[in-house]
C-alpha positions as CSV (number, residue, x, y, z in Angstrom):
1,M,-16.3,-30.4,-5.3
2,K,-13.1,-32.3,-6.3
3,K,-12.9,-34.0,-2.9
4,L,-16.6,-35.0,-3.1
5,I,-16.2,-36.5,-6.6
6,C,-13.0,-38.3,-5.6
7,T,-14.6,-39.6,-2.4
8,L,-17.6,-40.9,-4.2
9,A,-15.4,-42.6,-6.8
10,L,-13.4,-44.4,-4.1
11,I,-16.4,-45.4,-2.0
12,S,-18.4,-46.5,-5.0
13,S,-15.6,-48.6,-6.4
14,F,-16.4,-51.3,-3.8
15,S,-19.9,-51.7,-5.2
16,Y,-21.4,-52.0,-8.6
17,A,-20.7,-49.4,-11.3
18,D,-22.9,-46.3,-10.9
19,T,-23.1,-42.8,-12.2
20,I,-21.4,-40.4,-9.8
21,A,-21.6,-37.1,-11.6
22,T,-23.2,-35.6,-14.7
23,A,-22.8,-32.4,-16.7
24,K,-24.4,-30.9,-19.8
25,N,-22.3,-30.8,-22.9
26,G,-22.1,-28.5,-25.9
27,G,-23.9,-31.0,-28.2
28,G,-27.1,-30.9,-26.2
29,G,-26.4,-34.1,-24.4
30,S,-24.6,-35.1,-21.2
31,I,-21.2,-36.1,-19.9
32,V,-21.5,-38.9,-17.4
33,L,-18.7,-39.9,-14.9
34,T,-19.0,-43.4,-13.4
35,N,-17.2,-45.3,-10.7
36,N,-16.5,-48.3,-13.1
37,K,-12.7,-48.8,-13.5
38,C,-11.3,-48.4,-17.0
39,N,-9.1,-51.2,-18.5
40,Q,-6.1,-48.9,-17.8
41,K,-4.4,-49.1,-14.4
42,E,-6.0,-45.8,-13.4
43,G,-9.1,-43.9,-14.3
44,F,-12.9,-44.5,-14.4
45,V,-15.3,-44.9,-17.3
46,A,-16.9,-41.8,-18.7
47,Y,-19.3,-41.4,-21.6
48,T,-20.9,-38.5,-23.4
49,N,-23.7,-38.3,-25.9
50,D,-25.4,-35.8,-28.2
51,T,-28.9,-35.2,-29.6
52,T,-28.2,-37.5,-32.5
53,G,-27.7,-40.4,-30.1
54,K,-24.0,-40.7,-30.7
55,T,-22.2,-42.0,-27.6
56,T,-18.5,-41.7,-27.0
57,L,-16.7,-43.7,-24.2
58,G,-13.6,-42.7,-22.4
59,C,-11.7,-42.7,-19.1
60,W,-11.7,-39.8,-16.6
61,F,-9.2,-38.9,-14.0
62,P,-9.4,-36.4,-11.1
63,E,-6.8,-33.6,-11.4
64,D,-6.1,-30.6,-9.2
65,S,-8.7,-28.2,-10.5
66,F,-10.5,-30.2,-13.2
67,V,-11.7,-33.5,-14.5
68,F,-9.4,-34.9,-17.2
69,V,-11.1,-37.2,-19.8
70,V,-9.3,-39.2,-22.5
71,W,-12.1,-40.1,-25.0
72,N,-11.7,-43.3,-27.0
73,D,-12.0,-41.4,-30.3
74,G,-8.7,-39.7,-29.5
75,D,-10.0,-36.5,-28.1
76,V,-8.6,-35.3,-24.8
77,R,-10.5,-32.8,-22.7
78,T,-10.5,-31.1,-19.3
79,Y,-13.6,-29.9,-17.6
80,P,-13.9,-27.7,-14.4
81,Y,-15.4,-29.5,-11.4
82,G,-18.0,-26.9,-11.1
83,I,-20.0,-28.0,-14.1
84,F,-20.7,-31.4,-12.7
85,T,-23.7,-32.3,-10.5
86,T,-22.8,-35.2,-8.2
87,V,-25.3,-38.1,-8.0
88,N,-26.0,-40.5,-5.2
89,K,-28.2,-43.4,-6.2
90,G,-30.0,-41.4,-8.8
91,K,-30.5,-38.3,-6.6
92,S,-28.6,-35.0,-6.8
93,L,-26.6,-34.1,-3.7
């Protein structure tokens, strides 16, 4: 799964920003990983939302056995690759 997400991120970085993977979160919303580069030298834009409509932005990084996300509100989280469903042009793989 890690290789698939990393490959999608690299391939997709040559086109417009797009969702590459999603997962459900504990707040009843989703975690979304995109191929859009963060303003930092590494990482890609991530965002998460909940049932109230609150959306938090952050940067995600592929790591050995998890996705590492630094959220803009200061929260830092790690998520196992297995919770994500990869997306290709809006369709699950």
